[in-house]
C-alpha positions in Angstrom: 82.2 136.7 71.5 84.0 133.5 69.6 87.3 133.3 71.6 86.1 131.9 74.8 84.3 128.7 73.4 87.5 128.3 71.0 89.5 128.5 74.0 87.3 126.3 76.1 87.3 123.8 73.3 91.0 123.9 73.1 91.5 123.5 76.6 89.2 120.8 76.7 90.9 118.7 74.0 94.2 118.9 75.5 92.7 117.7 79.4 90.7 115.1 77.4 94.0 114.3 75.3 95.8 113.8 78.7 93.7 112.2 79.8 94.0 109.2 77.3 97.6 109.6 77.6 97.8 108.6 81.6 95.1 105.5 80.5 97.2 104.5 78.0 100.4 104.6 80.6 98.6 103.2 83.0 98.0 100.5 80.7 101.7 100.3 79.4 102.4 100.4 83.2 100.7 96.9 83.5 102.0 95.2 81.1 105.7 95.7 83.0 104.3 93.5 85.7 103.1 90.0 83.5 105.1 87.3 83.8 105.8 85.1 86.7 107.5 86.4 89.7 109.4 84.2 92.5 108.7 85.8 95.8 112.2 86.3 97.7 111.4 88.0 101.2 108.3 88.9 103.0 108.1 91.5 105.8 105.1 92.0 108.1 105.1 95.3 110.1 108.7 95.5 109.5 110.2 91.6 110.5 111.8 89.3 108.1 109.4 86.6 107.7 109.4 83.0 106.1 107.6 81.7 103.5 106.6 78.8 105.3 103.4 77.1 103.1 102.6 79.8 101.0 102.7 80.3 97.6 106.7 80.6 95.8 105.5 82.6 92.9 102.9 84.5 91.7 101.8 85.0 87.9 100.3 88.3 86.0 98.7 87.7 82.9 96.5 90.5 80.8 96.5 92.1 83.8 95.1 89.4 86.0 97.4 88.7 89.5 97.3 84.9 90.2 98.8 83.4 93.2 97.6 85.0 96.5 94.2 83.2 96.7 91.7 84.9 94.2 93.0 86.3 91.0 93.1 90.0 91.5 92.6 92.2 88.6 95.4 94.7 88.4 95.0 99.0 88.2 98.3 100.8 88.1 98.6 104.4 88.6 102.2 105.7 87.7 102.0 109.3 88.0 101.4 108.9 91.7 104.9 108.3 94.1 104.9 105.9 95.4 103.2 103.8 92.1 99.9 102.9 93.3 98.7 99.3 92.6 94.8 98.5 93.0 94.4 94.5 93.5 90.6 93.8 92.8 89.2 90.6 93.6 85.9 88.8 94.2 84.8 87.7 98.2 81.3 86.7 99.2 80.3 87.6 95.7 81.0 91.6 96.2 83.9 93.3 94.5 86.3 94.3 97.1 90.0 96.0 96.1 92.9 96.0 98.6 94.9 99.7 97.9 98.9 99.2 97.6 102.0 100.6 96.4 104.8 98.8 94.0 108.3 99.9 93.5 109.6 97.8 89.5 113.6 97.8 89.5 114.6 95.5 86.1 113.4 92.3 87.3 112.8 93.1 90.7 109.4 93.7 92.0 107.9 95.3 95.4 104.7 95.4 96.8 103.5 96.6 100.1 99.5 96.4 100.9 97.6 96.8 104.4 97.5 93.2 106.0 93.8 92.3 107.6 93.3 92.2 111.0 93.3 88.3 112.5 89.8 86.9 112.7 88.4 88.1 116.3 90.4 90.0 117.2 87.7 92.6 117.2 89.6 94.8 114.7 88.5 96.0 111.1 90.5 96.3 107.8 91.4 100.2 107.0 92.7 99.3 103.6 94.8 102.2 104.2 97.4 102.7 101.2 100.9 102.4 102.3 102.9 105.4 102.1 106.4 103.7 101.7 107.8 100.0 101.8 109.1 100.8 105.5 106.0 98.6 107.1 108.0 98.9 111.0 105.0 99.3 113.4 102.0 98.9 110.6 99.7 96.4 109.4 101.5 96.2 106.5 103.3 93.3 104.4 105.9 94.1 102.0 106.4 91.2 98.7 109.9 91.1 97.3 109.8 89.3 93.8 112.4 88.7 91.5 111.7 87.5 87.8 111.6 83.9 86.9 113.2 83.0 84.0 
């Protein structure tokens, strides 16, 4: 009769251990994003666009992204394919999160996130997480970044 509670306890201990491990992995993954990143390319809706008047670099420090307007707190999930990146910021007194994906290869980083519709377009912001980095015919922006030295 005591085997069931012991087995249940062992199962829960393993599950909690696994959750803690994933959480730590998220912190480790987020730490890989730390530093200053030079914007080397922009693709909007599948078309390369010039970075006229936009930020030239982004900085990640302590899990906070600076350079895209409001400071954004980053949360990662490296277990997803592609990897997930949530960027949370304050707007009009409310926390808002943009659902993105990212890919990190050495000193190169790509981030893809949904674009908000133009003001007055009558369209709402869907905030749908991209499924890949091909933004053709999709309201998505792909940032290509290189780690600054």
